[in-house]
N, CA, C and O atoms as a GROMACS GRO file, in nm:
protein
  380
    1UNK      N    1  22.497  -3.410   4.422
    1UNK     CA    2  22.450  -3.516   4.335
    1UNK      C    3  22.309  -3.487   4.284
    1UNK      O    4  22.282  -3.504   4.166
    2UNK      N    5  22.222  -3.445   4.371
    2UNK     CA    6  22.085  -3.416   4.333
    2UNK      C    7  22.080  -3.301   4.233
    2UNK      O    8  22.006  -3.307   4.134
    3UNK      N    9  22.158  -3.195   4.258
    3UNK     CA   10  22.158  -3.080   4.167
    3UNK      C   11  22.216  -3.119   4.031
    3UNK      O   12  22.175  -3.066   3.927
    4UNK      N   13  22.311  -3.211   4.031
    4UNK     CA   14  22.369  -3.259   3.906
    4UNK      C   15  22.260  -3.330   3.823
    4UNK      O   16  22.251  -3.309   3.702
    5UNK      N   17  22.179  -3.412   3.887
    5UNK     CA   18  22.071  -3.481   3.817
    5UNK      C   19  21.968  -3.384   3.764
    5UNK      O   20  21.919  -3.399   3.652
    6UNK      N   21  21.933  -3.282   3.845
    6UNK     CA   22  21.840  -3.179   3.798
    6UNK      C   23  21.897  -3.106   3.678
    6UNK      O   24  21.826  -3.079   3.581
    7UNK      N   25  22.025  -3.075   3.684
    7UNK     CA   26  22.091  -3.006   3.572
    7UNK      C   27  22.085  -3.087   3.444
    7UNK      O   28  22.059  -3.033   3.337
    8UNK      N   29  22.110  -3.218   3.455
    8UNK     CA   30  22.102  -3.304   3.338
    8UNK      C   31  21.961  -3.308   3.280
    8UNK      O   32  21.943  -3.304   3.158
    9UNK      N   33  21.862  -3.317   3.366
    9UNK     CA   34  21.722  -3.322   3.320
    9UNK      C   35  21.684  -3.190   3.252
    9UNK      O   36  21.618  -3.191   3.148
   10UNK      N   37  21.725  -3.079   3.309
   10UNK     CA   38  21.691  -2.949   3.250
   10UNK      C   39  21.764  -2.934   3.116
   10UNK      O   40  21.704  -2.883   3.021
   11UNK      N   41  21.889  -2.976   3.106
   11UNK     CA   42  21.961  -2.968   2.980
   11UNK      C   43  21.891  -3.051   2.873
   11UNK      O   44  21.878  -3.007   2.759
   12UNK      N   45  21.847  -3.172   2.909
   12UNK     CA   46  21.775  -3.256   2.815
   12UNK      C   47  21.644  -3.194   2.770
   12UNK      O   48  21.607  -3.201   2.652
   13UNK      N   49  21.574  -3.132   2.863
   13UNK     CA   50  21.448  -3.064   2.831
   13UNK      C   51  21.473  -2.947   2.738
   13UNK      O   52  21.398  -2.926   2.643
   14UNK      N   53  21.575  -2.869   2.764
   14UNK     CA   54  21.608  -2.755   2.678
   14UNK      C   55  21.645  -2.799   2.537
   14UNK      O   56  21.608  -2.733   2.440
   15UNK      N   57  21.716  -2.910   2.526
   15UNK     CA   58  21.752  -2.963   2.394
   15UNK      C   59  21.626  -3.005   2.320
   15UNK      O   60  21.613  -2.978   2.200
   16UNK      N   61  21.533  -3.071   2.388
   16UNK     CA   62  21.408  -3.113   2.323
   16UNK      C   63  21.327  -2.993   2.277
   16UNK      O   64  21.273  -2.993   2.167
   17UNK      N   65  21.318  -2.889   2.361
   17UNK     CA   66  21.244  -2.767   2.327
   17UNK      C   67  21.306  -2.703   2.203
   17UNK      O   68  21.234  -2.660   2.113
   18UNK      N   69  21.438  -2.696   2.198
   18UNK     CA   70  21.505  -2.636   2.083
   18UNK      C   71  21.477  -2.717   1.955
   18UNK      O   72  21.450  -2.659   1.850
   19UNK      N   73  21.484  -2.850   1.965
   19UNK     CA   74  21.458  -2.933   1.848
   19UNK      C   75  21.314  -2.919   1.799
   19UNK      O   76  21.290  -2.908   1.679
   20UNK      N   77  21.221  -2.918   1.893
   20UNK     CA   78  21.079  -2.905   1.856
   20UNK      C   79  21.053  -2.768   1.793
   20UNK      O   80  20.977  -2.758   1.697
   21UNK      N   81  21.116  -2.666   1.846
   21UNK     CA   82  21.090  -2.530   1.798
   21UNK      C   83  21.156  -2.500   1.664
   21UNK      O   84  21.101  -2.424   1.584
   22UNK      N   85  21.273  -2.559   1.638
   22UNK     CA   86  21.351  -2.514   1.522
   22UNK      C   87  21.379  -2.620   1.416
   22UNK      O   88  21.439  -2.588   1.314
   23UNK      N   89  21.337  -2.743   1.436
   23UNK     CA   90  21.362  -2.847   1.336
   23UNK      C   91  21.231  -2.916   1.298
   23UNK      O   92  21.145  -2.939   1.383
   24UNK      N   93  21.219  -2.948   1.171
   24UNK     CA   94  21.101  -3.021   1.124
   24UNK      C   95  21.103  -3.161   1.182
   24UNK      O   96  21.209  -3.218   1.205
   25UNK      N   97  20.984  -3.215   1.206
   25UNK     CA   98  20.974  -3.348   1.267
   25UNK      C   99  21.031  -3.456   1.177
   25UNK      O  100  21.094  -3.549   1.227
   26UNK      N  101  21.013  -3.447   1.045
   26UNK     CA  102  21.069  -3.550   0.958
   26UNK      C  103  21.220  -3.552   0.968
   26UNK      O  104  21.280  -3.660   0.965
   27UNK      N  105  21.284  -3.434   0.978
   27UNK     CA  106  21.429  -3.428   0.994
   27UNK      C  107  21.474  -3.485   1.128
   27UNK      O  108  21.573  -3.558   1.135
   28UNK      N  109  21.400  -3.451   1.233
   28UNK     CA  110  21.435  -3.503   1.366
   28UNK      C  111  21.418  -3.653   1.373
   28UNK      O  112  21.501  -3.722   1.431
   29UNK      N  113  21.309  -3.704   1.313
   29UNK     CA  114  21.285  -3.848   1.311
   29UNK      C  115  21.394  -3.920   1.233
   29UNK      O  116  21.444  -4.024   1.277
   30UNK      N  117  21.429  -3.867   1.117
   30UNK     CA  118  21.533  -3.929   1.035
   30UNK      C  119  21.666  -3.936   1.111
   30UNK      O  120  21.731  -4.040   1.113
   31UNK      N  121  21.704  -3.824   1.173
   31UNK     CA  122  21.829  -3.821   1.249
   31UNK      C  123  21.824  -3.919   1.368
   31UNK      O  124  21.922  -3.987   1.397
   32UNK      N  125  21.710  -3.923   1.434
   32UNK     CA  126  21.693  -4.014   1.548
   32UNK      C  127  21.706  -4.160   1.504
   32UNK      O  128  21.772  -4.239   1.572
   33UNK      N  129  21.644  -4.194   1.393
   33UNK     CA  130  21.651  -4.331   1.342
   33UNK      C  131  21.793  -4.372   1.305
   33UNK      O  132  21.838  -4.481   1.338
   34UNK      N  133  21.864  -4.282   1.237
   34UNK     CA  134  22.001  -4.311   1.197
   34UNK      C  135  22.089  -4.328   1.321
   34UNK      O  136  22.174  -4.417   1.326
   35UNK      N  137  22.068  -4.241   1.419
   35UNK     CA  138  22.149  -4.249   1.542
   35UNK      C  139  22.123  -4.379   1.619
   35UNK      O  140  22.216  -4.438   1.674
   36UNK      N  141  21.998  -4.424   1.623
   36UNK     CA  142  21.962  -4.541   1.702
   36UNK      C  143  21.969  -4.672   1.623
   36UNK      O  144  21.972  -4.779   1.682
   37UNK      N  145  21.972  -4.664   1.490
   37UNK     CA  146  21.962  -4.782   1.403
   37UNK      C  147  22.083  -4.871   1.407
   37UNK      O  148  22.176  -4.845   1.484
   38UNK      N  149  22.084  -4.975   1.328
   38UNK     CA  150  21.990  -5.005   1.221
   38UNK      C  151  21.863  -5.078   1.268
   38UNK      O  152  21.762  -5.076   1.197
   39UNK      N  153  21.865  -5.141   1.384
   39UNK     CA  154  21.746  -5.212   1.433
   39UNK      C  155  21.697  -5.143   1.561
   39UNK      O  156  21.770  -5.136   1.660
   40UNK      N  157  21.574  -5.094   1.557
   40UNK     CA  158  21.517  -5.021   1.670
   40UNK      C  159  21.394  -5.097   1.718
   40UNK      O  160  21.296  -5.109   1.645
   41UNK      N  161  21.401  -5.148   1.839
   41UNK     CA  162  21.291  -5.228   1.895
   41UNK      C  163  21.206  -5.140   1.985
   41UNK      O  164  21.206  -5.156   2.107
   42UNK      N  165  21.134  -5.049   1.923
   42UNK     CA  166  21.042  -4.959   1.996
   42UNK      C  167  20.913  -4.945   1.915
   42UNK      O  168  20.914  -4.958   1.793
   43UNK      N  169  20.805  -4.919   1.983
   43UNK     CA  170  20.678  -4.892   1.916
   43UNK      C  171  20.678  -4.750   1.863
   43UNK      O  172  20.761  -4.667   1.902
   44UNK      N  173  20.585  -4.722   1.774
   44UNK     CA  174  20.570  -4.586   1.722
   44UNK      C  175  20.539  -4.490   1.835
   44UNK      O  176  20.584  -4.375   1.833
   45UNK      N  177  20.461  -4.535   1.933
   45UNK     CA  178  20.426  -4.452   2.048
   45UNK      C  179  20.553  -4.414   2.126
   45UNK      O  180  20.570  -4.298   2.164
   46UNK      N  181  20.640  -4.510   2.150
   46UNK     CA  182  20.763  -4.484   2.226
   46UNK      C  183  20.854  -4.388   2.148
   46UNK      O  184  20.918  -4.302   2.208
   47UNK      N  185  20.860  -4.404   2.017
   47UNK     CA  186  20.942  -4.314   1.934
   47UNK      C  187  20.885  -4.173   1.940
   47UNK      O  188  20.960  -4.076   1.954
   48UNK      N  189  20.753  -4.162   1.931
   48UNK     CA  190  20.688  -4.030   1.939
   48UNK      C  191  20.718  -3.962   2.073
   48UNK      O  192  20.746  -3.842   2.077
   49UNK      N  193  20.714  -4.038   2.181
   49UNK     CA  194  20.743  -3.980   2.312
   49UNK      C  195  20.887  -3.932   2.318
   49UNK      O  196  20.915  -3.826   2.374
   50UNK      N  197  20.980  -4.009   2.261
   50UNK     CA  198  21.122  -3.967   2.257
   50UNK      C  199  21.138  -3.835   2.183
   50UNK      O  200  21.223  -3.753   2.220
   51UNK      N  201  21.057  -3.814   2.078
   51UNK     CA  202  21.071  -3.696   1.994
   51UNK      C  203  20.979  -3.582   2.035
   51UNK      O  204  20.984  -3.475   1.975
   52UNK      N  205  20.896  -3.603   2.136
   52UNK     CA  206  20.804  -3.497   2.180
   52UNK      C  207  20.692  -3.474   2.081
   52UNK      O  208  20.651  -3.360   2.059
   53UNK      N  209  20.643  -3.581   2.021
   53UNK     CA  210  20.536  -3.572   1.922
   53UNK      C  211  20.426  -3.669   1.958
   53UNK      O  212  20.420  -3.720   2.070
   54UNK      N  213  20.338  -3.694   1.861
   54UNK     CA  214  20.228  -3.788   1.882
   54UNK      C  215  20.243  -3.906   1.787
   54UNK      O  216  20.301  -3.893   1.679
   55UNK      N  217  20.190  -4.021   1.825
   55UNK     CA  218  20.207  -4.144   1.749
   55UNK      C  219  20.156  -4.132   1.606
   55UNK      O  220  20.220  -4.183   1.514
   56UNK      N  221  20.043  -4.068   1.586
   56UNK     CA  222  19.982  -4.063   1.453
   56UNK      C  223  20.077  -3.996   1.353
   56UNK      O  224  20.090  -4.044   1.240
   57UNK      N  225  20.141  -3.888   1.392
   57UNK     CA  226  20.232  -3.818   1.301
   57UNK      C  227  20.357  -3.900   1.275
   57UNK      O  228  20.404  -3.910   1.161
   58UNK      N  229  20.412  -3.960   1.381
   58UNK     CA  230  20.532  -4.043   1.366
   58UNK      C  231  20.500  -4.162   1.277
   58UNK      O  232  20.581  -4.197   1.191
   59UNK      N  233  20.386  -4.225   1.294
   59UNK     CA  234  20.347  -4.338   1.211
   59UNK      C  235  20.335  -4.298   1.064
   59UNK      O  236  20.377  -4.372   0.975
   60UNK      N  237  20.276  -4.182   1.040
   60UNK     CA  238  20.261  -4.133   0.902
   60UNK      C  239  20.398  -4.109   0.838
   60UNK      O  240  20.420  -4.147   0.723
   61UNK      N  241  20.489  -4.047   0.912
   61UNK     CA  242  20.622  -4.023   0.859
   61UNK      C  243  20.698  -4.153   0.836
   61UNK      O  244  20.765  -4.168   0.733
   62UNK      N  245  20.688  -4.247   0.930
   62UNK     CA  246  20.755  -4.375   0.912
   62UNK      C  247  20.703  -4.448   0.789
   62UNK      O  248  20.781  -4.511   0.717
   63UNK      N  249  20.573  -4.439   0.764
   63UNK     CA  250  20.514  -4.502   0.646
   63UNK      C  251  20.570  -4.438   0.519
   63UNK      O  252  20.599  -4.509   0.422
   64UNK      N  253  20.586  -4.306   0.519
   64UNK     CA  254  20.645  -4.238   0.403
   64UNK      C  255  20.791  -4.280   0.384
   64UNK      O  256  20.836  -4.302   0.272
   65UNK      N  257  20.864  -4.292   0.495
   65UNK     CA  258  21.003  -4.338   0.486
   65UNK      C  259  21.008  -4.479   0.428
   65UNK      O  260  21.095  -4.510   0.347
   66UNK      N  261  20.913  -4.564   0.468
   66UNK     CA  262  20.908  -4.700   0.416
   66UNK      C  263  20.876  -4.701   0.267
   66UNK      O  264  20.934  -4.780   0.192
   67UNK      N  265  20.785  -4.615   0.223
   67UNK     CA  266  20.749  -4.607   0.081
   67UNK      C  267  20.868  -4.565  -0.005
   67UNK      O  268  20.878  -4.604  -0.121
   68UNK      N  269  20.958  -4.486   0.051
   68UNK     CA  270  21.079  -4.445  -0.020
   68UNK      C  271  21.189  -4.554  -0.014
   68UNK      O  272  21.290  -4.543  -0.083
   69UNK      N  273  21.168  -4.656   0.068
   69UNK     CA  274  21.266  -4.763   0.080
   69UNK      C  275  21.378  -4.734   0.179
   69UNK      O  276  21.481  -4.800   0.177
   70UNK      N  277  21.357  -4.637   0.265
   70UNK     CA  278  21.461  -4.598   0.361
   70UNK      C  279  21.457  -4.682   0.487
   70UNK      O  280  21.560  -4.703   0.551
   71UNK      N  281  21.337  -4.730   0.523
   71UNK     CA  282  21.319  -4.812   0.645
   71UNK      C  283  21.227  -4.928   0.613
   71UNK      O  284  21.156  -4.927   0.512
   72UNK      N  285  21.228  -5.028   0.700
   72UNK     CA  286  21.132  -5.138   0.695
   72UNK      C  287  21.062  -5.140   0.830
   72UNK      O  288  21.127  -5.142   0.935
   73UNK      N  289  20.929  -5.141   0.827
   73UNK     CA  290  20.851  -5.138   0.949
   73UNK      C  291  20.802  -5.279   0.984
   73UNK      O  292  20.766  -5.358   0.896
   74UNK      N  293  20.801  -5.309   1.111
   74UNK     CA  294  20.747  -5.433   1.161
   74UNK      C  295  20.675  -5.405   1.292
   74UNK      O  296  20.680  -5.292   1.343
   75UNK      N  297  20.611  -5.502   1.345
   75UNK     CA  298  20.537  -5.483   1.470
   75UNK      C  299  20.637  -5.463   1.584
   75UNK      O  300  20.708  -5.556   1.622
   76UNK      N  301  20.640  -5.341   1.638
   76UNK     CA  302  20.727  -5.311   1.752
   76UNK      C  303  20.872  -5.288   1.717
   76UNK      O  304  20.957  -5.284   1.806
   77UNK      N  305  20.903  -5.272   1.588
   77UNK     CA  306  21.040  -5.243   1.551
   77UNK      C  307  21.048  -5.171   1.417
   77UNK      O  308  20.957  -5.178   1.335
   78UNK      N  309  21.161  -5.102   1.398
   78UNK     CA  310  21.191  -5.032   1.274
   78UNK      C  311  21.333  -5.070   1.236
   78UNK      O  312  21.422  -5.073   1.320
   79UNK      N  313  21.353  -5.100   1.107
   79UNK     CA  314  21.486  -5.132   1.057
   79UNK      C  315  21.527  -5.023   0.957
   79UNK      O  316  21.456  -4.997   0.860
   80UNK      N  317  21.640  -4.960   0.981
   80UNK     CA  318  21.692  -4.856   0.891
   80UNK      C  319  21.765  -4.928   0.778
   80UNK      O  320  21.862  -5.000   0.801
   81UNK      N  321  21.717  -4.908   0.654
   81UNK     CA  322  21.774  -4.974   0.538
   81UNK      C  323  21.874  -4.887   0.465
   81UNK      O  324  21.974  -4.938   0.415
   82UNK      N  325  21.850  -4.758   0.458
   82UNK     CA  326  21.936  -4.666   0.383
   82UNK      C  327  21.958  -4.539   0.465
   82UNK      O  328  21.891  -4.438   0.442
   83UNK      N  329  22.051  -4.542   0.561
   83UNK     CA  330  22.072  -4.425   0.648
   83UNK      C  331  22.118  -4.300   0.573
   83UNK      O  332  22.084  -4.188   0.612
   84UNK      N  333  22.196  -4.317   0.466
   84UNK     CA  334  22.244  -4.200   0.392
   84UNK      C  335  22.129  -4.128   0.324
   84UNK      O  336  22.116  -4.006   0.334
   85UNK      N  337  22.045  -4.202   0.254
   85UNK     CA  338  21.929  -4.142   0.188
   85UNK      C  339  21.833  -4.084   0.292
   85UNK      O  340  21.774  -3.978   0.270
   86UNK      N  341  21.818  -4.152   0.403
   86UNK     CA  342  21.726  -4.108   0.507
   86UNK      C  343  21.767  -3.973   0.564
   86UNK      O  344  21.683  -3.884   0.580
   87UNK      N  345  21.896  -3.957   0.593
   87UNK     CA  346  21.941  -3.833   0.655
   87UNK      C  347  21.949  -3.718   0.555
   87UNK      O  348  21.936  -3.602   0.594
   88UNK      N  349  21.970  -3.750   0.427
   88UNK     CA  350  21.986  -3.644   0.326
   88UNK      C  351  21.856  -3.601   0.263
   88UNK      O  352  21.848  -3.492   0.206
   89UNK      N  353  21.754  -3.682   0.272
   89UNK     CA  354  21.628  -3.650   0.204
   89UNK      C  355  21.537  -3.569   0.292
   89UNK      O  356  21.539  -3.581   0.415
   90UNK      N  357  21.457  -3.488   0.229
   90UNK     CA  358  21.353  -3.412   0.300
   90UNK      C  359  21.220  -3.447   0.236
   90UNK      O  360  21.206  -3.446   0.114
   91UNK      N  361  21.123  -3.478   0.319
   91UNK     CA  362  20.989  -3.504   0.267
   91UNK      C  363  20.921  -3.374   0.232
   91UNK      O  364  20.945  -3.270   0.294
   92UNK      N  365  20.838  -3.381   0.132
   92UNK     CA  366  20.761  -3.262   0.094
   92UNK      C  367  20.650  -3.240   0.194
   92UNK      O  368  20.582  -3.335   0.233
   93UNK      N  369  20.629  -3.116   0.238
   93UNK     CA  370  20.517  -3.092   0.331
   93UNK      C  371  20.386  -3.125   0.266
   93UNK      O  372  20.372  -3.110   0.145
   94UNK      N  373  20.286  -3.170   0.346
   94UNK     CA  374  20.157  -3.203   0.288
   94UNK      C  375  20.091  -3.080   0.226
   94UNK      O  376  20.104  -2.969   0.278
   95UNK      N  377  20.020  -3.101   0.115
   95UNK     CA  378  19.954  -2.989   0.046
   95UNK      C  379  19.826  -2.948   0.117
   95UNK      O  380  19.758  -2.856   0.073
   0.00000   0.00000   0.00000
C-alpha cells in the first residue's frame, strides 16, 4: 500500500515535470481551466501551485484570457465562458 502511494506521487511529479518542460504555461493553464471548469473556486495562488508556476504569471495570463472574453474573473473564482476558444487559442509571447 505504501509503495503504491509513493508510485502515484512519483507519477504525478513526473507528469508535472514533463508539462513544465515541454508545454507553454498559457496552454497548460487553458487546458487546466477547461478540464476543471466551468466554475473554479480557487485563488490565483492555488491555481499557480497546481500548475507549478507563480501567482503573478498566472494572474497575468488569466487577465489576458478575460480580455479575450474566454473567462470571467472574480474574487477567489474563475468562470470559463468559452472553452472552445480558450483551448484553441494561443496567446502571443510578450515582446
